[in-house]
SERO-4910 file (N, C-alpha, C, O; in steps of 0.05 Angstrom, whole numbers):
BEGIN
 pado doro    nc1    nc2    nc3   cac1   cac2   cac3    cc1    cc2    cc3    oc1    oc2    oc3
  Met    A     17    -24      0      0      0      0     18     25      0     36     27     16
  Ala    A     12     43    -18     28     67    -20     17     88     -1     -7     90      4
  Ala    A     35    104     10     27    126     27     13    147     10     19    149    -14
  Tyr    A     -5    162     21    -20    182      6     -4    207      0    -11    223    -18
  Thr    A     18    211     14     35    234      8     64    226     14     70    204     22
  Thr    A     82    245      9    111    239     13    122    257     35    111    278     41
  Glu    A    145    248     46    158    264     66    166    291     54    164    312     67
  Lys    A    176    291     29    184    316     16    161    336     14    164    359     20
  Leu    A    138    326      5    115    344      2    107    356     30    101    380     31
  Val    A    108    339     50    100    349     77    121    369     87    113    390     98
  Arg    A    146    363     83    167    382     92    164    409     77    166    430     89
  Asp    A    160    408     51    157    432     35    133    448     44    134    473     46
  Lys    A    111    435     48     86    449     56     87    461     84     77    482     89
  Ser    A    100    446    102    101    455    130    122    476    135    121    491    155
  Lys    A    142    478    118    164    497    121    181    490    145    196    507    156
  Leu    A    180    465    154    196    455    177    219    438    168    230    423    184
  Glu    A    227    440    143    248    422    132    275    424    146    291    406    144
  Asn    A    280    446    160    305    449    174    305    439    202    326    439    216
  Glu    A    282    429    212    281    418    239    296    392    240    291    374    224
  Val    A    314    389    259    331    366    261    315    341    267    320    320    255
  Asp    A    296    343    286    281    320    295    254    317    280    237    302    290
  Phe    A    251    329    258    226    329    244    224    304    226    238    302    206
  Asp    A    207    285    234    202    261    219    172    260    213    156    255    231
  Pro    A    164    265    188    136    266    181    121    240    179     97    239    174
  Thr    A    135    217    184    123    191    180     97    187    196     77    179    185
  Asp    A     97    194    222     73    191    238     51    209    229     27    202    230
  Phe    A     58    233    221     38    253    212     25    243    186      1    247    182
  Ile    A     40    231    169     29    220    144     10    197    150    -11    195    138
  Ala    A     18    180    169      0    158    176    -26    168    189    -47    158    184
  Asp    A    -23    188    206    -47    200    218    -65    213    197    -90    210    199
  Ala    A    -54    226    178    -70    239    157    -84    217    141   -108    220    135
  Gln    A    -70    196    134    -83    175    118   -105    161    134   -126    155    123
  Ala    A   -101    157    159   -122    144    176   -147    162    177   -169    152    175
  Arg    A   -143    188    179   -165    207    180   -181    207    154   -205    207    153
  Ile    A   -166    207    132   -178    207    105   -194    181    101   -217    182     93
  Asp    A   -182    158    107   -195    133    103   -220    130    121   -241    120    112
  Ala    A   -219    140    145   -242    139    163   -265    155    152   -288    146    154
  Arg    A   -260    178    141   -281    195    130   -292    184    104   -317    185     99
  Leu    A   -275    173     87   -284    166     60   -293    137     57   -303    129     36
  Arg    A   -288    120     77   -295     92     74   -325     87     72   -334     65     65
  Lys    A   -341    107     79   -370    105     76   -378    103     46   -399     92     39
  Arg    A   -362    115     29   -369    117      1   -349    102    -17   -357     91    -38
  Tyr    A   -324    101    -10   -303     90    -27   -288     68    -13   -286     66     11
  Lys    A   -277     50    -30   -260     29    -20   -233     42    -14   -220     54    -32
  Val    A   -223     39     10   -198     50     18   -180     28     28   -190      7     37
  Pro    A   -154     30     27   -139     54     18   -139     56    -12   -144     37    -27
  Phe    A   -134     80    -22   -134     86    -50   -108     77    -63    -86     81    -51
  Asp    A   -110     64    -85    -86     55   -100    -94     52   -129   -107     32   -136
  Pro    A    -86     70   -147    -68     92   -143    -81    115   -127   -106    116   -124
  Val    A    -65    132   -116    -74    154   -100    -82    178   -118    -65    189   -131
  Pro    A   -108    186   -117   -116    209   -133   -102    234   -123    -95    237   -100
  Ala    A    -97    253   -141    -83    277   -135    -96    293   -112    -82    304    -96
  Met    A   -123    293   -112   -136    308    -90   -131    295    -63   -129    309    -43
  Ile    A   -130    269    -62   -124    254    -37    -96    261    -28    -91    264     -5
  Gln    A    -77    261    -47    -50    269    -40    -48    297    -29    -34    302     -9
  Ser    A    -63    315    -41    -63    343    -31    -75    344     -3    -64    358     15
  Ile    A    -97    330      2   -109    330     29    -90    318     49    -87    329     71
  Ala    A    -78    296     43    -59    282     61    -36    300     67    -26    302     90
  Thr    A    -26    314     47     -3    333     51    -11    355     70      4    363     88
  Asn    A    -35    367     65    -44    389     82    -48    380    111    -40    393    130
  Phe    A    -61    357    115    -65    346    142    -38    342    156    -33    352    178
  Ala    A    -20    327    142      5    319    155     22    344    161     35    345    182
  Ala    A     23    363    143     38    388    148     26    403    171     40    414    188
  Gly    A     -1    405    172    -14    419    194     -8    405    221     -3    419    241
  Phe    A     -9    378    221     -3    364    246     26    369    254     31    372    278
  Ala    A     44    369    235     72    373    241     77    401    253     92    405    272
  Ile    A     64    421    241     67    448    251     56    451    279     69    463    296
  Glu    A     33    439    284     21    439    311     40    426    331     44    437    353
  Arg    A     52    404    324     71    390    343     95    408    348    105    410    370
  Asp    A    106    420    327    129    436    329    124    460    348    141    466    365
  Tyr    A    102    473    344     96    497    360     87    490    389     91    506    407
  Ser    A     77    466    393     69    458    420     93    454    438     91    455    462
  Ala    A    116    449    426    141    446    442    154    473    448    174    473    462
  Arg    A    144    494    437    156    521    441    145    533    466    122    527    474
  Pro    A    159    552    479    150    564    504    123    578    501    107    577    520
  Asp    A    117    592    479     92    607    477     69    589    470     46    596    475
  Lys    A     74    565    459     54    545    452     30    555    435      9    544    436
  Gln    A     34    577    421     13    587    404     12    571    378     32    568    364
  Ala    A    -11    561    372    -15    546    347    -14    566    324    -28    586    324
  Pro    A      3    560    305      6    579    283    -18    578    264    -32    558    261
  Tyr    A    -23    601    251    -45    604    233    -43    584    210    -63    573    201
  Leu    A    -19    579    199    -15    561    177    -26    533    183    -39    520    166
  Ala    A    -21    523    207    -31    496    215    -61    495    213    -73    477    203
  Glu    A    -73    516    224   -103    517    225   -114    518    196   -133    504    190
  Val    A   -102    534    179   -111    536    151   -108    510    137   -127    501    123
  Leu    A    -85    496    140    -81    471    126   -100    450    135   -111    435    118
  Ile    A   -105    447    161   -123    427    171   -152    433    163   -166    415    155
  Lys    A   -160    458    165   -187    465    157   -192    461    127   -213    452    118
  Arg    A   -171    467    110   -173    462     82   -177    433     76   -193    425     59
  Ala    A   -161    416     89   -163    387     85   -191    377     93   -202    361     79
  Glu    A   -201    386    116   -227    378    125   -249    386    106   -267    371    100
  Ala    A   -247    411     95   -267    421     76   -265    404     50   -286    398     38
  Asp    A   -241    398     41   -239    381     17   -251    354     20   -264    344      2
  Leu    A   -248    342     44   -260    316     49   -291    318     48   -304    301     37
  Ala    A   -301    339     60   -330    344     60   -340    347     31   -361    337     24
  Asp    A   -325    362     15   -333    366    -13   -333    340    -29   -350    335    -45
  Ile    A   -313    323    -23   -312    297    -37   -337    281    -31   -349    269    -49
  Leu    A   -345    280     -6   -368    265      2   -394    278     -9   -412    263    -18
  Ala    A   -396    304     -7   -420    317    -16   -424    317    -46   -446    314    -56
  Asp    A   -402    320    -61   -404    324    -90   -392    301   -106   -392    302   -131
  Gly    A   -382    280    -93   -372    257   -108   -348    264   -125   -346    255   -148
  Leu    A   -330    281   -115   -308    291   -131   -289    270   -141   -273    275   -160
  Leu    A   -288    246   -128   -270    225   -137   -284    206   -156   -270    188   -168
  Asp    A   -310    208   -159   -325    189   -175   -314    188   -204   -310    209   -217
  Gly    A   -309    164   -213   -299    160   -241   -269    162   -245   -260    157   -267
  Leu    A   -254    169   -224   -225    170   -227   -213    142   -228   -224    124   -215
  Pro    A   -191    139   -242   -178    113   -243   -171    102   -216   -159    117   -199
  Gly    A   -177     77   -211   -170     65   -185   -189     70   -163   -186     58   -141
  Val    A   -209     87   -167   -228     93   -146   -252     74   -148   -265     73   -168
  Glu    A   -256     59   -126   -278     39   -125   -298     48   -104   -291     60    -84
  Tyr    A   -323     41   -109   -344     48    -91   -351     25    -72   -346      2    -78
  Ile    A   -362     33    -49   -372     12    -30   -400      5    -38   -413    -12    -25
***
């Protein structure tokens, strides 16, 4: 099973690529689990091949989770605006997929 996004995409989106201890693997797994949980009502998951929209959603979730984790370790503990934007965008995209069938008919997408 292929991951829905890549470490490079998450690093680039999060702008945390210079963090020494930044390993996006867990954030990617968390993003994929969240996507699969929401979409399994309509689609067979995991997706293979991974549609571009799913990759984008997974990247946004994982980058948002990574940013939240990074800032939670800082003294001021303020969640950055970028994390909030990325996570809300991913959630909205998932809702749009379910409401409007945006993945319907794409190669590799199977219905339940």
